[in-house]
C-alpha positions as CSV (number, residue, x, y, z in Angstrom):
1,M,8.1,-1.2,-32.9
2,A,11.2,-1.2,-30.8
3,K,9.3,-0.1,-27.8
4,E,6.8,-2.8,-28.3
5,Q,9.6,-5.4,-28.4
6,D,11.0,-4.0,-25.1
7,M,7.8,-5.1,-23.4
8,L,8.2,-8.7,-24.7
9,S,10.3,-11.6,-23.5
10,T,10.8,-14.8,-25.4
11,E,11.0,-18.3,-24.0
12,I,12.3,-21.1,-26.2
13,V,10.8,-24.5,-25.1
14,K,12.2,-27.8,-26.3
15,R,9.3,-30.0,-27.4
16,G,11.1,-33.2,-28.5
17,I,12.1,-35.1,-31.6
18,E,9.8,-35.1,-34.6
19,D,8.8,-38.7,-35.4
20,S,7.2,-38.1,-38.8
21,G,7.1,-35.7,-41.7
22,P,9.9,-34.0,-43.6
23,Y,11.7,-33.1,-40.3
24,A,11.6,-36.6,-38.8
25,G,14.5,-37.2,-36.4
26,S,15.2,-33.5,-35.8
27,L,14.6,-31.5,-32.6
28,S,11.5,-29.2,-32.6
29,F,11.2,-26.0,-30.5
30,S,8.4,-23.7,-29.7
31,V,8.8,-20.0,-28.9
32,R,6.5,-18.4,-26.3
33,V,6.3,-14.6,-26.1
34,R,5.6,-13.2,-22.7
35,R,4.8,-9.5,-22.0
36,G,6.6,-7.5,-19.4
37,L,5.3,-4.5,-17.6
38,P,3.2,-2.7,-20.3
39,D,3.9,1.0,-21.0
40,F,0.5,1.7,-19.4
41,L,0.7,5.5,-19.7
42,N,0.9,5.4,-23.5
43,T,-2.7,4.2,-23.8
44,V,-5.5,5.7,-21.8
45,N,-8.8,4.0,-20.9
46,L,-11.4,6.7,-20.6
47,K,-13.5,4.5,-18.3
48,Y,-11.0,5.0,-15.5
49,V,-10.7,8.7,-16.2
50,K,-14.5,9.1,-15.8
51,L,-14.3,6.9,-12.7
52,G,-11.8,9.3,-11.2
53,Y,-14.1,12.3,-11.8
54,A,-17.1,10.4,-10.5
55,Y,-15.1,9.7,-7.4
56,L,-14.2,13.4,-7.1
57,L,-17.8,14.5,-7.4
58,S,-19.3,11.9,-5.0
59,H,-16.7,12.6,-2.4
60,G,-16.4,16.4,-2.9
61,M,-20.0,17.6,-2.6
62,Y,-19.2,19.2,0.7
63,F,-17.0,21.7,-1.1
64,L,-20.3,23.2,-2.4
65,T,-21.7,23.5,1.2
66,A,-19.4,26.3,2.3
67,P,-20.3,28.8,-0.5
68,L,-24.0,27.9,0.0
69,V,-23.8,28.6,3.8
70,I,-22.0,31.8,3.2
71,F,-24.6,32.9,0.7
72,I,-27.5,32.2,3.0
73,F,-25.7,33.8,5.9
74,S,-25.1,37.0,4.0
75,I,-28.7,37.2,2.9
76,V,-29.9,36.9,6.5
77,L,-27.4,39.5,7.8
78,R,-28.3,41.9,4.9
79,E,-31.9,42.1,6.2
80,L,-30.7,42.8,9.8
81,T,-30.0,46.2,11.3
82,L,-28.4,47.1,14.6
83,E,-31.9,47.4,16.1
84,D,-32.4,43.6,15.5
85,F,-29.6,42.9,18.0
86,C,-31.0,45.4,20.6
87,P,-32.4,43.8,23.8
88,K,-35.7,45.7,23.2
89,C,-36.4,43.6,20.1
90,D,-39.2,40.9,20.2
91,P,-37.9,37.8,22.1
92,M,-39.6,35.6,19.5
93,D,-37.7,37.3,16.7
94,A,-34.4,36.9,18.6
95,F,-35.2,33.3,19.3
96,F,-36.0,32.7,15.6
97,L,-32.8,34.4,14.5
98,C,-30.7,32.3,16.9
99,G,-32.4,29.2,15.8
100,M,-31.9,29.9,12.1
101,L,-28.2,30.6,12.6
102,G,-27.8,27.5,14.7
103,L,-29.6,25.4,12.0
104,I,-27.3,26.7,9.3
105,L,-24.2,26.0,11.4
106,Y,-25.5,22.5,12.2
107,I,-26.1,21.7,8.5
108,Y,-22.6,22.9,7.7
109,I,-21.0,20.8,10.4
110,V,-23.0,17.7,9.6
111,S,-22.5,18.0,5.8
112,T,-18.8,18.4,6.1
113,P,-17.2,14.9,6.6
114,R,-14.7,14.4,9.4
115,S,-11.2,14.2,8.3
116,T,-9.1,11.1,9.0
117,Y,-5.8,11.9,10.7
118,L,-2.7,9.7,11.0
119,V,-1.6,10.6,14.5
120,D,1.6,8.6,14.1
121,F,3.0,5.2,13.0
122,A,5.8,2.8,13.9
123,C,7.7,0.1,12.1
124,F,9.3,-2.9,13.8
125,R,13.0,-3.5,13.5
126,P,13.9,-7.1,14.2
127,P,16.9,-8.0,16.5
128,N,20.3,-8.2,14.9
129,D,20.6,-11.9,15.4
130,L,18.0,-12.3,12.7
131,K,19.9,-10.2,10.1
132,I,21.0,-12.2,7.1
133,S,23.2,-11.5,4.1
134,R,22.7,-12.9,0.7
135,E,25.7,-15.2,1.0
136,E,24.5,-16.6,4.3
137,F,21.0,-17.1,2.9
138,I,22.3,-19.4,0.2
139,E,24.7,-21.2,2.6
140,L,21.9,-21.9,5.1
141,A,19.5,-22.9,2.3
142,R,22.0,-25.4,1.0
143,K,22.6,-26.8,4.5
144,S,18.9,-27.2,5.2
145,G,18.7,-30.1,2.6
146,N,15.4,-28.9,1.3
147,F,16.6,-27.7,-2.1
148,D,18.3,-29.4,-5.0
149,D,21.2,-27.7,-6.9
150,A,18.9,-26.1,-9.5
151,A,16.7,-24.6,-6.7
152,I,19.8,-23.2,-5.0
153,E,21.1,-21.7,-8.2
154,F,17.7,-20.2,-8.9
155,Q,17.5,-18.5,-5.5
156,Q,21.0,-17.3,-5.8
157,R,20.3,-15.7,-9.1
158,A,17.0,-14.2,-7.8
159,L,18.8,-12.7,-4.8
160,K,21.5,-11.2,-7.0
161,N,19.0,-9.4,-9.1
162,S,16.5,-8.6,-6.3
163,G,18.0,-5.3,-5.1
164,I,18.0,-6.7,-1.5
165,G,21.2,-6.0,0.4
166,D,22.9,-7.8,3.3
167,G,20.9,-6.4,6.2
168,S,17.4,-7.8,5.9
169,Y,15.8,-10.1,8.5
170,I,14.5,-13.6,8.3
171,P,13.6,-16.2,11.0
172,R,16.4,-18.8,11.2
173,V,13.9,-21.6,12.0
174,V,13.1,-21.9,8.3
175,F,16.6,-23.1,7.6
176,Q,16.7,-25.9,10.2
177,P,17.3,-29.3,8.5
178,G,14.2,-31.5,8.7
179,R,12.2,-28.8,10.4
180,R,8.5,-28.5,9.4
181,I,7.2,-25.0,10.1
182,T,4.3,-25.3,12.7
183,L,1.5,-23.0,13.7
184,E,3.4,-22.2,16.9
185,D,6.4,-20.9,14.8
186,G,4.0,-18.6,12.9
187,R,2.4,-17.3,16.1
188,E,5.8,-16.6,17.7
189,E,7.0,-14.6,14.7
190,A,3.6,-12.7,14.5
191,A,3.8,-11.8,18.2
192,M,7.4,-10.6,17.8
193,V,6.8,-8.2,14.9
194,I,3.2,-7.1,15.8
195,F,3.9,-6.4,19.5
196,G,7.2,-4.7,18.7
197,A,5.5,-2.3,16.3
198,V,2.5,-1.6,18.6
199,D,4.7,-1.1,21.6
200,D,6.7,1.6,19.8
201,L,3.5,3.3,18.6
202,L,2.0,3.4,22.1
203,T,5.2,4.7,23.6
204,T,5.4,7.5,21.0
205,T,1.8,8.6,21.0
206,K,1.2,8.0,24.8
207,I,-2.3,6.9,24.0
208,Q,-4.2,4.7,26.5
209,T,-5.3,1.3,25.2
210,K,-8.8,1.9,26.6
211,D,-9.2,4.8,24.1
212,I,-8.7,2.5,21.1
213,R,-12.2,1.7,19.7
214,I,-11.3,0.2,16.4
215,L,-8.7,-2.5,15.6
216,V,-7.8,-3.8,12.1
217,V,-5.0,-6.4,11.6
218,N,-4.0,-7.6,8.2
219,C,-1.7,-10.7,7.5
220,G,-1.9,-12.5,4.2
221,I,-0.9,-16.1,4.9
222,L,-1.1,-16.8,8.6
223,N,-4.8,-16.8,9.8
224,P,-5.0,-18.8,13.0
225,T,-7.9,-19.3,15.4
226,P,-8.2,-17.2,17.6
227,S,-7.3,-14.5,15.1
228,L,-4.3,-12.2,15.1
229,S,-6.6,-9.3,16.0
230,A,-7.8,-11.4,19.0
231,M,-4.2,-11.9,20.0
232,V,-3.6,-8.2,20.0
233,I,-6.7,-7.6,22.1
234,N,-5.6,-10.2,24.6
235,H,-2.1,-8.9,24.9
236,Y,-3.0,-5.3,25.4
237,K,-6.3,-5.9,27.2
238,L,-8.2,-3.7,24.9
239,R,-11.8,-2.7,25.7
240,H,-14.5,-5.4,25.6
241,N,-16.6,-3.5,23.0
242,I,-13.8,-2.9,20.5
243,N,-14.7,-3.2,16.8
244,S,-12.0,-5.6,15.6
245,F,-11.3,-7.0,12.2
246,N,-8.8,-9.5,10.8
247,L,-8.0,-9.3,7.1
248,G,-6.4,-12.4,5.5
249,G,-5.4,-13.6,2.0
250,M,-5.2,-10.1,0.5
251,G,-1.5,-9.9,-0.2
252,C,0.8,-6.9,-0.2
253,A,-2.0,-4.4,-1.0
254,A,-3.9,-5.3,2.2
255,G,-2.2,-2.4,4.2
256,V,-4.1,0.2,2.2
257,I,-7.3,-1.9,2.4
258,A,-6.9,-1.9,6.2
259,I,-6.6,1.9,6.2
260,D,-9.7,2.2,4.1
261,L,-11.7,0.0,6.5
262,A,-10.5,2.0,9.5
263,K,-11.4,5.2,7.7
264,D,-15.0,4.0,7.1
265,L,-15.3,2.8,10.7
266,L,-14.1,6.2,12.0
267,K,-17.0,7.8,10.0
268,A,-19.4,5.3,11.7
269,Y,-17.9,6.0,15.1
270,P,-16.8,9.7,15.0
271,G,-14.3,11.0,17.5
272,S,-12.6,7.6,17.9
273,Y,-9.1,6.1,17.6
274,A,-8.3,3.2,15.3
275,L,-5.3,1.0,15.5
276,V,-4.2,-0.6,12.2
277,V,-1.5,-3.3,12.1
278,S,0.0,-4.6,8.8
279,T,2.4,-7.5,8.6
280,E,3.3,-10.8,6.9
281,V,4.7,-13.9,8.6
282,V,7.7,-15.0,6.6
283,S,8.0,-18.4,8.2
284,Y,4.5,-19.2,7.0
285,T,5.3,-18.1,3.4
286,W,8.5,-20.2,3.3
287,Y,8.6,-22.9,0.6
288,A,10.8,-25.9,1.1
289,G,10.5,-27.4,-2.4
290,N,12.1,-27.0,-5.8
291,D,9.4,-25.3,-7.9
292,P,10.9,-22.1,-9.4
293,D,7.6,-20.2,-9.4
294,M,7.2,-20.9,-5.7
295,L,10.8,-20.1,-4.8
296,L,10.5,-16.4,-5.6
297,A,8.7,-15.7,-2.3
298,N,11.7,-17.1,-0.4
299,S,14.0,-14.8,-2.2
300,F,12.1,-11.5,-1.6
301,F,9.9,-11.6,1.5
302,R,11.4,-10.5,4.8
303,M,10.3,-9.9,8.4
304,G,8.5,-6.6,9.2
305,A,5.4,-5.0,10.6
306,A,3.9,-1.5,10.9
307,A,1.4,-0.1,13.3
308,M,-0.6,3.1,12.6
309,L,-2.9,5.2,14.9
310,L,-5.7,6.9,13.1
311,S,-8.1,9.4,14.6
312,S,-11.3,11.3,13.7
313,F,-11.1,13.7,16.6
314,R,-11.1,17.2,15.1
315,L,-8.8,18.5,17.8
316,D,-6.2,15.7,16.9
317,R,-5.4,17.7,13.8
318,W,-2.9,19.7,15.9
319,R,-1.0,16.6,17.1
320,S,-1.2,14.4,14.0
321,K,1.4,14.1,11.4
322,Y,-0.7,13.5,8.3
323,E,-4.2,13.9,7.0
324,L,-5.7,11.3,4.6
325,K,-6.7,13.0,1.4
326,Q,-7.5,10.3,-1.2
327,L,-7.7,6.6,-1.3
328,V,-8.5,4.6,-4.5
329,R,-8.7,0.8,-4.8
330,T,-8.6,-1.1,-8.0
331,H,-9.4,-4.8,-8.3
332,K,-8.8,-6.9,-11.5
333,G,-10.0,-10.2,-10.0
334,M,-12.7,-10.6,-12.7
335,D,-9.9,-11.5,-15.1
336,S,-8.9,-15.2,-14.6
337,R,-5.2,-14.5,-15.5
338,S,-5.0,-11.7,-12.9
339,F,-6.8,-13.9,-10.3
340,K,-4.3,-16.7,-10.8
341,S,-1.2,-14.6,-11.0
342,I,-0.3,-15.0,-7.3
343,H,-1.8,-17.8,-5.3
344,L,-1.1,-20.2,-2.4
345,K,-0.9,-23.8,-3.5
346,E,0.9,-27.1,-2.9
347,D,3.4,-28.7,-5.3
348,K,3.5,-32.3,-6.4
349,Q,5.1,-33.3,-3.1
350,G,2.4,-31.6,-1.1
351,K,4.7,-28.7,0.0
352,Q,2.8,-25.4,0.4
353,G,4.2,-22.2,-1.1
354,L,3.2,-19.0,-2.7
355,S,3.2,-19.4,-6.5
356,V,4.1,-16.3,-8.6
357,S,3.0,-16.5,-12.3
358,K,5.3,-15.4,-15.1
359,D,2.5,-13.1,-16.2
360,V,2.5,-11.2,-12.9
361,I,4.5,-8.2,-14.3
362,E,2.0,-7.6,-17.1
363,V,-0.9,-8.2,-14.8
364,A,0.5,-5.7,-12.3
365,G,1.0,-3.2,-15.1
366,H,-2.7,-3.3,-16.1
367,A,-3.8,-2.9,-12.5
368,L,-1.5,0.0,-12.0
369,K,-2.8,1.6,-15.2
370,A,-6.4,1.5,-14.0
371,N,-5.5,2.8,-10.6
372,I,-3.3,5.8,-11.6
373,T,-5.8,6.8,-14.3
374,T,-8.5,7.0,-11.6
375,V,-6.2,8.8,-9.2
376,G,-5.2,11.4,-11.8
377,P,-8.3,13.6,-11.7
378,L,-8.2,13.6,-7.9
379,V,-4.6,14.9,-7.5
380,L,-3.3,16.5,-10.7
381,P,-3.3,20.3,-11.0
382,I,-6.1,21.8,-13.2
383,S,-3.5,22.9,-15.7
384,E,-2.2,19.3,-16.2
385,Q,-5.8,18.0,-16.6
386,V,-6.7,20.6,-19.2
387,H,-3.5,19.9,-21.1
388,F,-4.2,16.2,-20.9
389,F,-7.8,16.5,-22.2
390,T,-6.9,19.0,-24.9
391,N,-4.2,16.6,-26.2
392,L,-6.5,13.6,-25.9
393,L,-9.3,15.3,-27.9
394,F,-7.3,17.0,-30.6
395,K,-4.2,14.8,-31.0
396,K,-3.3,13.3,-34.3
397,K,-3.9,9.6,-34.7
398,C,-0.2,8.8,-35.1
399,S,0.9,10.7,-32.0
400,K,0.9,9.4,-28.4
401,P,-1.4,10.9,-25.8
402,Y,0.1,13.5,-23.4
403,I,1.3,11.9,-20.2
404,P,0.4,13.9,-17.1
405,D,3.3,14.8,-14.9
406,Y,2.5,13.1,-11.6
407,K,5.5,14.8,-10.0
408,L,3.4,17.9,-9.9
409,A,0.8,16.1,-7.7
410,F,3.2,14.7,-5.1
411,E,6.3,15.7,-3.3
412,H,7.1,12.1,-2.2
413,V,6.2,8.7,-3.7
414,C,6.3,5.4,-1.7
415,L,6.0,2.5,-4.2
416,L,5.8,-1.0,-2.8
417,A,9.4,-2.4,-2.5
418,T,8.9,-5.6,-4.5
419,S,12.0,-6.0,-6.6
420,K,14.6,-4.0,-8.4
421,M,13.2,-4.9,-11.8
422,V,9.6,-3.8,-10.9
423,L,10.9,-0.5,-9.4
424,N,12.9,0.2,-12.5
425,E,9.9,-0.3,-14.7
426,L,7.7,1.9,-12.5
427,Q,10.2,4.6,-12.6
428,K,10.4,4.5,-16.4
429,N,6.6,4.4,-16.9
430,L,5.8,7.1,-14.3
431,E,8.8,9.2,-15.4
432,L,10.0,9.6,-11.8
433,T,13.4,10.9,-10.8
434,D,15.9,9.0,-8.7
435,E,15.0,11.3,-5.8
436,Y,11.3,10.1,-5.9
437,M,12.5,6.5,-6.0
438,E,15.1,6.7,-3.2
439,A,12.8,5.7,-0.4
440,S,11.6,2.6,-2.2
441,R,15.0,1.5,-3.3
442,K,16.6,2.1,0.1
443,T,13.8,0.1,1.8
444,L,14.2,-2.8,-0.6
445,E,17.9,-2.8,0.0
446,R,17.8,-2.6,3.8
447,F,14.6,-4.5,4.8
448,G,13.6,-6.4,1.6
449,N,10.0,-6.9,0.7
450,T,8.1,-6.7,4.0
451,S,4.8,-7.0,2.1
452,S,1.9,-4.7,3.2
453,S,4.1,-2.8,5.7
454,S,6.7,-1.9,3.1
455,V,5.3,1.5,2.2
456,W,5.5,2.5,5.9
457,Y,9.2,1.7,6.1
458,E,9.6,4.0,3.1
459,L,7.7,6.8,4.8
460,A,9.8,6.2,7.9
461,Y,12.9,6.6,5.7
462,L,11.7,10.0,4.5
463,E,11.1,11.0,8.1
464,A,14.5,9.8,9.2
465,N,16.1,12.0,6.6
466,A,13.9,15.0,7.6
467,R,12.4,15.1,4.1
468,I,8.8,15.7,5.1
469,K,7.7,19.4,5.2
470,R,4.4,20.9,6.1
471,G,2.0,20.7,3.1
472,D,3.9,17.9,1.4
473,R,1.8,15.2,-0.3
474,I,2.8,11.6,0.0
475,W,1.6,8.9,-2.4
476,Q,1.7,5.3,-1.2
477,L,1.0,2.8,-3.9
478,A,0.8,-1.0,-3.3
479,F,-0.3,-4.0,-5.3
480,G,-0.9,-7.6,-4.5
481,S,-2.7,-10.9,-5.1
482,G,-6.2,-10.8,-6.5
483,F,-5.0,-8.9,-8.5
484,K,-5.3,-5.5,-7.0
485,C,-3.6,-2.1,-6.9
486,N,-4.4,0.5,-4.2
487,S,-3.3,4.1,-3.7
488,V,-3.5,6.4,-0.6
489,V,-2.5,10.0,-0.5
490,W,-1.5,11.8,2.7
491,K,-0.9,15.5,3.4
492,A,1.7,16.5,6.0
493,L,0.1,18.7,8.6
494,R,3.5,19.8,9.9
495,S,7.2,19.4,9.2
496,V,8.4,16.1,10.6
497,G,11.8,16.1,12.2
498,K,13.8,12.9,12.8
499,P,11.7,10.7,15.1
500,E,13.1,9.4,18.4
501,R,12.0,5.8,17.4
502,S,12.6,4.7,13.9
503,P,13.7,1.4,12.1
504,W,16.3,3.6,10.4
505,M,18.0,4.7,13.7
506,Q,21.8,4.3,13.6
507,E,21.6,3.8,9.8
508,S,23.7,5.8,7.4
509,V,20.7,6.9,5.4
């Protein structure tokens, strides 16, 4: 019962003065009970467990191909003798033998899907003149004249509890008194962060732009015409037949969606390179009003962008940093409360902003529960899965189900750096140690919530500290509007030393 109460929050609402009845003339109040992040690992939905195993079977049939090929090959060789390889043998028999072996080899190569490799990635670090402290943020917000005292106090309180430090970045144009953010402001910010990240990536990988066949750009709020993907094509003079896509309105989880799309396109165009760019334009998410639900975005979102180069060249395995192992997407948009938990709207004065519902924590918890329950069968050791099912089938009614130890599945975890409170709840529910949470907390403190690129700043933090060793598995988990929760798992193909270019350079990490 105590644990149940920990998930609840109460809100006392003053309704007014009773005008009739035995309590006439007295104040009346109503109490609303709101749920926080549910303890989603204490209850298990078998639907998502079955979904995970279905995913494993549908994507793992090629594991059966190798034993089958070896079996057929052994049967063929068993029937052969040294005389069969003699030049005096019948040419037709030799031709048939070569054809059979070639067919078996072809079937094996075709039935084995190409791996998707992450050659490298880069995260943009804005110039120091855009760095802002929490105290300066409040001072500039007050001087802008856009907020009343209650709104200033709300943002001050939100910043204090956010987990964001004094080194994040934000465009100063949003604080200019009487300034209305224009499309040109958004384009300038997008160009700065996107081109900065892509320039670093091209410098590091030394890839020619003409070799990039696929381009995917995601940005939630700013979706101009021509698109941001067209802006990248124009700036870097990419090939005329490039397959380009621009994802908008998909929130902080869009970065994993962009990786998923690029992965599928690399299957359709084998042996290609895909450039993926994830960002959010802060100036276009800025809200200049006094609605508390819409002020949260001001307090948390910060400038940032990440660019990733993916490849399906088999030989690129030797130069790539990571191999994509699993990717699972969960969408809860069929539920109206989840759908409305984060949405772009206008307040009563017609000022546009990103509204965050008070139910978003609970909504996020249910989406996370569905996602990690699906991911479990794909990544957990067999021993953990056997222990889990044994406990699930034979446990007593009064006891809780066994919670799998996800630390056995991953060496590193990159959780979307949303806020300090959310990270605390995730750590508690997933039973993660402080070491697993370090990358997420440090990224939130240093760069704030950079939306879909946040998980890449976290991976850059791990690299900057030389934490990535060959064979390590990295779990990136992001969630966002819709409501959706997405997971991607990478395996390190080599030990990664401190990179020459990193947003964490000259940082005491």
